[in-house]
C-alpha positions as CSV (number, residue, x, y, z in Angstrom):
1,M,17.7,18.4,0.4
2,S,21.0,19.9,-0.7
3,Q,24.2,17.8,-0.9
4,L,25.7,19.9,2.0
5,M,22.7,19.0,4.3
6,L,22.9,15.4,3.3
7,Q,26.6,15.3,4.3
8,I,25.9,17.1,7.6
9,K,23.1,14.6,8.3
10,K,25.4,11.6,7.5
11,F,28.1,13.0,9.7
12,A,25.7,13.6,12.6
13,K,24.5,9.9,12.4
14,K,28.1,8.8,13.0
15,I,28.5,10.7,16.3
16,I,24.9,10.9,17.6
17,S,22.5,8.0,18.3
18,Y,18.8,8.7,18.4
19,T,16.2,6.6,20.1
20,I,12.6,6.9,21.4
21,E,12.0,5.9,25.0
22,G,8.5,6.3,26.3
23,E,7.4,9.8,25.5
24,K,10.9,11.1,25.1
25,K,13.2,11.5,22.1
26,V,16.8,10.7,23.3
27,Y,19.9,12.0,21.6
28,R,23.2,10.5,22.8
29,L,26.7,11.5,21.9
30,K,28.3,8.2,21.0
31,G,31.1,7.0,23.4
32,T,30.1,9.5,26.1
33,P,27.5,9.6,28.9
34,F,26.1,12.9,27.5
35,C,22.5,12.8,26.3
36,I,19.6,15.1,25.7
37,K,16.0,14.1,26.3
38,K,13.1,15.9,24.7
39,S,9.3,15.3,25.1
40,Y,7.7,14.7,21.7
41,T,4.1,14.5,23.1
42,K,4.1,17.9,24.8
43,Y,2.0,19.5,22.1
44,Y,-0.6,16.7,22.2
45,H,-1.0,16.9,26.0
46,K,-1.3,20.7,25.9
47,Y,-3.7,21.2,23.0
48,L,-5.3,17.8,22.1
49,G,-5.3,15.5,25.0
50,Q,-8.4,16.8,26.7
51,L,-10.5,17.2,23.6
52,P,-13.5,14.8,23.5
53,V,-13.8,11.9,21.0
54,V,-16.5,12.5,18.4
55,S,-18.6,9.3,18.0
56,N,-19.4,9.7,14.3
57,K,-16.0,10.8,13.1
58,I,-13.9,8.4,11.0
59,V,-10.4,9.3,9.8
60,F,-9.0,7.5,6.7
61,D,-5.4,7.4,5.6
62,N,-4.5,5.7,2.3
63,Y,-0.8,5.1,2.2
64,M,0.5,8.3,3.8
65,G,-1.9,10.8,2.3
66,K,-2.4,9.4,-1.2
67,G,-5.6,9.9,-3.2
68,Y,-9.0,8.1,-3.1
69,G,-7.9,4.5,-3.3
70,G,-6.8,1.4,-1.5
71,N,-8.9,-0.4,1.1
72,C,-10.0,2.8,2.6
73,K,-11.8,4.0,-0.5
74,Y,-14.0,0.9,-0.6
75,V,-14.9,1.1,3.1
76,A,-15.8,4.8,2.7
77,N,-17.9,4.0,-0.4
78,Q,-19.8,1.5,1.6
79,L,-20.4,3.9,4.5
80,L,-21.6,6.5,2.1
81,L,-24.2,4.1,0.7
82,M,-25.4,3.3,4.2
83,D,-25.9,7.0,4.9
84,G,-25.3,6.7,8.7
85,G,-24.5,10.3,9.3
86,W,-20.7,9.8,9.7
87,D,-18.1,12.6,9.4
88,L,-15.7,11.0,6.9
89,V,-12.3,12.7,7.1
90,W,-9.5,11.8,4.5
91,M,-5.9,12.7,4.9
92,V,-4.4,13.9,1.6
93,Q,-1.1,15.5,0.6
94,Y,-2.8,18.3,-1.5
95,P,-6.4,19.0,-0.5
96,K,-7.0,21.7,-3.1
97,T,-5.8,19.8,-6.1
98,Q,-7.0,16.4,-5.0
99,K,-10.6,17.5,-4.2
100,G,-11.9,16.4,-7.5
101,Q,-11.0,12.7,-6.8
102,F,-13.4,12.5,-3.9
103,P,-17.2,12.0,-3.7
104,P,-19.4,14.5,-1.8
105,G,-19.5,13.5,1.9
106,V,-15.8,13.1,2.3
107,R,-13.9,15.9,4.0
108,L,-10.2,16.5,3.0
109,V,-7.5,17.5,5.5
110,E,-3.8,18.0,4.7
111,Y,-1.7,15.0,5.7
112,G,0.6,15.6,8.6
113,S,-0.7,19.1,9.4
114,P,-1.8,20.4,12.8
115,E,-5.4,20.0,11.5
116,A,-4.7,16.4,10.8
117,M,-3.4,15.9,14.4
118,Y,-6.7,17.5,15.6
119,E,-8.8,15.1,13.5
120,Y,-6.9,12.1,14.8
121,A,-7.2,13.3,18.4
122,T,-11.0,13.6,18.1
123,A,-12.0,10.8,15.8
124,R,-13.8,7.7,17.1
125,F,-12.2,5.6,14.4
126,W,-8.8,5.5,12.6
127,V,-9.1,3.5,9.4
128,C,-5.7,3.0,7.6
129,N,-3.8,0.8,5.2
130,Y,-0.4,1.9,6.5
131,H,1.1,2.4,10.0
132,L,0.8,5.8,11.7
133,V,4.5,6.1,12.6
134,H,4.5,9.6,11.0
135,Y,1.8,10.9,13.4
136,L,3.1,9.0,16.4
137,N,6.5,10.7,15.8
138,K,4.6,14.0,16.1
139,G,3.3,12.9,19.5
140,L,-0.1,11.5,18.7
141,L,-1.5,9.3,21.5
142,K,-4.6,7.1,21.4
143,K,-7.4,7.9,23.9
144,P,-9.8,5.5,25.6
145,G,-12.9,5.1,23.3
146,Q,-10.9,5.4,20.1
147,L,-10.8,2.4,17.7
148,Y,-8.0,1.7,15.2
149,I,-8.7,-0.5,12.2
150,Q,-5.6,-1.5,10.2
151,M,-6.2,-3.0,6.7
152,W,-2.6,-2.8,5.4
153,H,-1.8,-2.7,1.7
154,G,-0.4,-6.2,0.9
155,S,-2.2,-9.3,-0.3
156,F,-0.6,-12.7,0.0
157,G,2.4,-10.4,-0.2
158,I,5.8,-11.9,-1.0
159,K,8.0,-9.1,0.4
160,K,8.9,-9.3,4.1
161,I,7.4,-6.5,6.2
162,E,8.0,-4.8,9.5
163,N,9.5,-7.1,12.2
164,D,10.4,-9.7,9.5
165,C,12.5,-7.2,7.5
166,G,15.9,-6.7,9.1
167,N,16.8,-3.5,7.2
168,L,13.7,-1.8,8.8
169,T,14.2,-2.9,12.4
170,Q,17.8,-1.6,12.5
171,D,16.4,1.9,13.1
172,R,15.6,1.8,16.9
173,A,13.5,5.0,16.9
174,W,11.3,3.7,14.0
175,L,11.1,0.4,15.8
176,A,9.8,2.0,19.0
177,L,7.0,3.8,17.1
178,A,6.1,0.8,14.9
179,K,5.6,-1.2,18.1
180,K,3.5,1.5,19.6
181,N,1.4,1.5,16.3
182,A,0.9,-2.2,16.6
183,H,-0.1,-1.9,20.3
184,Y,-2.7,0.8,19.5
185,T,-4.3,-1.3,16.7
186,D,-7.6,-2.9,17.7
187,F,-8.5,-4.8,14.6
188,W,-6.4,-6.2,11.8
189,I,-8.2,-7.0,8.5
190,S,-6.8,-10.1,6.7
191,N,-7.7,-11.8,3.5
192,S,-6.3,-15.3,4.2
193,D,-4.8,-17.7,6.7
194,F,-1.4,-16.8,5.2
195,E,-1.8,-13.1,5.8
196,T,-3.1,-13.7,9.4
197,G,0.1,-15.6,10.2
198,I,2.2,-12.8,8.8
199,Y,0.4,-10.2,10.8
200,R,0.8,-12.1,14.1
201,R,4.5,-12.5,13.5
202,A,5.5,-9.2,11.8
203,F,3.5,-6.7,13.9
204,W,4.7,-7.5,17.4
205,D,1.4,-7.0,19.3
206,V,-1.6,-8.3,17.4
207,K,-4.8,-8.7,19.3
208,D,-7.8,-9.2,17.0
209,V,-7.5,-10.3,13.4
210,R,-10.7,-10.4,11.3
211,M,-10.5,-12.5,8.1
212,F,-12.9,-10.3,6.1
213,G,-11.0,-10.1,2.8
214,H,-9.6,-6.9,1.5
215,P,-12.2,-4.2,0.6
216,R,-10.2,-3.1,-2.4
217,N,-10.6,-6.5,-3.9
218,D,-14.4,-6.3,-4.0
219,I,-13.9,-4.6,-7.3
220,F,-13.0,-8.0,-8.9
221,F,-16.4,-9.3,-8.2
222,G,-19.7,-8.3,-9.9
223,A,-19.9,-5.2,-12.1
224,G,-16.8,-3.5,-10.7
225,M,-14.5,-4.6,-13.5
226,E,-16.6,-3.0,-16.2
227,R,-17.0,0.3,-14.3
228,A,-13.2,0.4,-13.7
229,R,-12.5,-0.2,-17.4
230,A,-14.7,2.8,-18.4
231,Q,-13.0,5.0,-15.7
232,V,-9.5,4.1,-16.9
233,E,-10.4,4.6,-20.6
234,Q,-11.8,8.1,-19.7
235,F,-8.5,8.9,-17.9
236,L,-6.5,7.8,-20.9
237,G,-8.7,9.4,-23.5
238,K,-8.5,6.2,-25.5
239,T,-10.7,3.3,-26.1
240,G,-10.5,0.0,-28.0
241,Y,-7.0,-1.0,-26.8
242,K,-6.0,-4.0,-24.8
243,L,-4.1,-2.8,-21.7
244,L,-0.9,-4.2,-20.2
245,L,-0.1,-2.7,-16.8
246,Y,3.5,-2.6,-15.5
247,V,3.8,-2.1,-11.8
248,P,7.3,-2.4,-10.5
249,T,7.9,-2.0,-6.7
250,F,10.2,0.4,-4.9
251,R,13.9,-0.3,-4.5
252,D,16.8,1.8,-3.3
253,D,19.2,0.3,-5.9
254,R,19.0,1.9,-9.4
255,M,20.8,-1.1,-10.9
256,F,17.4,-2.7,-11.6
257,W,16.4,0.2,-13.9
258,E,19.5,-0.3,-15.9
259,Q,18.1,-3.8,-16.7
260,G,14.7,-2.4,-17.3
261,L,11.8,-3.9,-19.1
262,D,12.0,-3.8,-22.9
263,F,8.6,-2.3,-23.6
264,A,8.8,-2.7,-27.4
265,L,9.7,-6.4,-27.1
266,V,7.0,-7.0,-24.5
267,K,4.4,-5.3,-26.7
268,Q,5.4,-7.3,-29.7
269,S,5.3,-10.6,-27.7
270,I,2.0,-10.0,-26.1
271,T,0.4,-8.9,-29.4
272,E,1.6,-12.0,-31.2
273,R,0.4,-14.3,-28.4
274,F,-3.0,-12.7,-27.6
275,G,-3.8,-10.5,-30.6
276,G,-5.3,-7.0,-30.5
277,D,-3.8,-3.6,-30.3
278,W,-2.0,-3.2,-26.9
279,L,-1.3,-0.1,-24.9
280,V,1.4,-0.4,-22.2
281,L,0.6,1.4,-18.9
282,M,3.3,2.1,-16.3
283,R,2.7,3.0,-12.7
284,L,5.6,4.0,-10.5
285,H,5.5,3.1,-6.8
286,P,4.4,6.0,-4.6
287,R,8.0,6.2,-3.2
288,M,9.4,6.5,-6.8
289,K,7.2,9.2,-8.2
290,E,10.0,11.7,-8.5
291,F,12.0,9.5,-10.8
292,T,10.1,10.4,-13.9
293,E,13.2,9.6,-16.1
294,L,12.3,5.9,-15.5
295,L,9.0,6.3,-17.4
296,P,8.9,4.9,-21.0
297,T,8.7,7.4,-23.8
298,E,7.4,5.1,-26.5
299,P,4.2,6.2,-28.2
300,F,2.4,3.0,-27.3
301,C,3.1,3.6,-23.5
302,A,1.2,5.8,-21.0
303,D,2.1,7.0,-17.5
304,V,-0.6,6.2,-15.0
305,T,1.4,7.0,-11.9
306,E,-1.0,9.8,-11.0
307,Y,-4.2,7.6,-11.4
308,P,-5.5,7.6,-7.8
309,D,-6.7,4.0,-7.5
310,I,-4.4,1.2,-8.6
311,Q,-7.3,-1.2,-8.0
312,E,-9.2,0.3,-11.0
313,L,-6.1,0.0,-13.1
314,L,-5.8,-3.7,-12.2
315,A,-9.5,-4.3,-12.9
316,A,-9.1,-2.7,-16.3
317,A,-5.9,-4.4,-17.3
318,D,-5.9,-7.4,-19.7
319,A,-2.5,-8.4,-18.4
320,V,0.0,-7.4,-15.7
321,V,3.8,-7.4,-15.4
322,T,5.5,-6.8,-12.0
323,D,8.4,-7.8,-10.0
324,Y,7.6,-8.2,-6.3
325,S,4.6,-5.9,-5.9
326,S,1.7,-7.2,-3.9
327,A,-0.6,-5.7,-6.6
328,V,-0.2,-8.8,-8.7
329,F,-1.5,-10.9,-5.8
330,D,-4.7,-8.9,-6.0
331,Y,-4.8,-9.2,-9.8
332,L,-4.6,-13.0,-9.7
333,L,-8.3,-12.9,-8.5
334,T,-9.2,-11.9,-12.1
335,G,-7.7,-15.1,-13.5
336,R,-6.1,-12.9,-16.3
337,P,-2.4,-13.4,-17.4
338,A,0.3,-12.0,-15.1
339,F,4.1,-12.2,-15.4
340,V,7.0,-11.4,-13.2
341,Y,10.1,-9.6,-14.5
342,A,12.8,-9.7,-11.8
343,P,16.4,-9.3,-13.1
344,D,17.6,-8.4,-9.6
345,Y,15.9,-11.4,-8.0
346,K,18.9,-12.6,-5.9
347,A,20.0,-9.1,-4.9
348,Y,16.5,-8.1,-3.9
349,E,15.9,-11.3,-1.9
350,T,19.1,-10.7,0.0
351,M,18.3,-7.0,0.7
352,R,14.5,-7.2,1.5
353,G,13.7,-10.8,2.0
354,L,10.8,-12.9,0.6
355,Y,8.3,-15.1,2.4
356,Y,8.5,-17.7,-0.3
357,P,10.3,-18.2,-3.7
358,L,8.8,-16.5,-6.7
359,E,8.7,-19.9,-8.4
360,E,6.0,-20.9,-6.0
361,T,3.6,-18.3,-7.3
362,P,1.4,-19.0,-10.3
363,F,3.3,-16.4,-12.4
364,P,6.0,-17.2,-15.0
365,V,9.3,-15.6,-13.7
366,A,11.7,-14.0,-16.1
367,L,15.2,-12.8,-15.2
368,T,15.9,-11.3,-18.7
369,N,13.8,-9.7,-21.4
370,A,14.4,-12.7,-23.6
371,Q,12.9,-15.0,-21.0
372,M,10.0,-12.6,-20.6
373,A,9.3,-12.8,-24.3
374,K,9.5,-16.6,-24.2
375,H,7.1,-16.8,-21.2
376,I,4.5,-14.6,-23.0
377,A,4.8,-16.7,-26.2
378,S,4.3,-20.0,-24.4
379,F,1.7,-18.8,-21.9
380,D,-0.9,-21.6,-21.2
381,E,-4.2,-20.1,-19.8
382,L,-5.6,-23.4,-18.6
383,V,-2.4,-24.3,-16.7
384,Y,-2.2,-20.8,-15.3
385,K,-5.8,-20.8,-14.0
386,E,-5.2,-24.1,-12.3
387,K,-2.1,-22.7,-10.6
388,V,-4.1,-19.7,-9.4
389,K,-6.9,-21.8,-8.0
390,K,-4.4,-24.0,-6.1
391,F,-2.5,-21.0,-4.8
392,L,-5.6,-19.4,-3.4
393,V,-6.6,-22.6,-1.7
394,E,-3.1,-23.1,-0.2
395,K,-3.0,-19.5,1.2
396,G,-6.5,-19.9,2.7
397,S,-8.0,-17.0,0.8
398,V,-11.4,-15.7,1.9
399,E,-11.9,-13.1,-0.8
400,D,-15.5,-13.1,-2.0
401,G,-16.4,-9.5,-2.9
402,S,-18.1,-8.6,0.5
403,A,-15.1,-7.3,2.5
404,A,-16.2,-3.7,2.5
405,C,-19.5,-4.6,4.0
406,R,-17.9,-6.6,6.8
407,V,-15.5,-3.7,7.7
408,A,-18.4,-1.2,7.6
409,G,-20.3,-3.5,9.8
410,L,-17.4,-3.5,12.3
411,I,-17.5,0.3,12.3
412,V,-21.3,0.3,12.9
413,D,-20.9,-2.2,15.8
414,G,-18.1,0.1,17.2
415,T,-20.4,3.1,17.0
416,L,-23.2,1.3,18.8
417,G,-20.7,0.0,21.4
């Protein structure tokens, strides 16, 4: 978007308020009674509302059209193994270029397209790990007979979400659609007592929470770890390295990057503490992919932002560094070393909000690169594993490697019902 358009948009927000009321988008000229109301569901009612629901069709959406990954991938894999004759439809941003990521039996449709609206309007099941605000804003409505399974993308997450996050709920139009999304949801898939409590508070209208565990975390049980390692090494074109994965989360403030991780110091520290030849992998958050200048250029670093499944990266990693990403709360199931680098801790806590202090996690917390090096050098594996065990018990974790089977069973029951 050009600077001129950004300035026009900024000015428009000063004089025009925008809300969603029922099935109308309402634009009001501030300080006056003048307003314009426009139906945003007209297209749905005209072209999609009367279409029948197809009993064997399942639409998957992994974080706004990303690749074959997240909870959705592991549910789809389980359904493919069961060979129940389902029509599995996956929303992706680039169907032609992403086709190679997917197994036979999964049909790709462009995210946000008219075809995507058609698939949503006719599918028996919506299976997602992110809310459907984008489609609801286009006028999508839920029909009788459709079932919506929400698996979200956190895990004992520390960042406040949805209704708990004040900087999200300030947008009244977004808030109206987010509430509609929660109302439409039939089943919420949780991995713990802690997460169940968050769902019930943060999502306004929660009916049925199933504590099944997260399907994506099944990879940390059984032979999934070894298969993931082989896949990641094939992607990298390198073998024999120990892998350190760095997964910082999204933030609006670039100040964090000015205090970025010292990759050379971290590599030196982790080599001295654990031995071996280390390769540092960095994965940018999906909302930060365009900021390629943030990627390290050192020869011992590799960009894995385009790797479709972060869960395979976690399963392959010998150690992880993050800030506030929920990925590390999946990774703790491996028992492998993990560290937090958060130089903007106070600022981020004020801006986004955290459910509990970082110090209450099992992970050593560093505010500077010097502290990070010190934490790596003094890392005690036995103490760390005891902290992980205690943390999982306190959060009421139910992760056991069978979550995908349970969600697939919910779909089978829904098909029969």
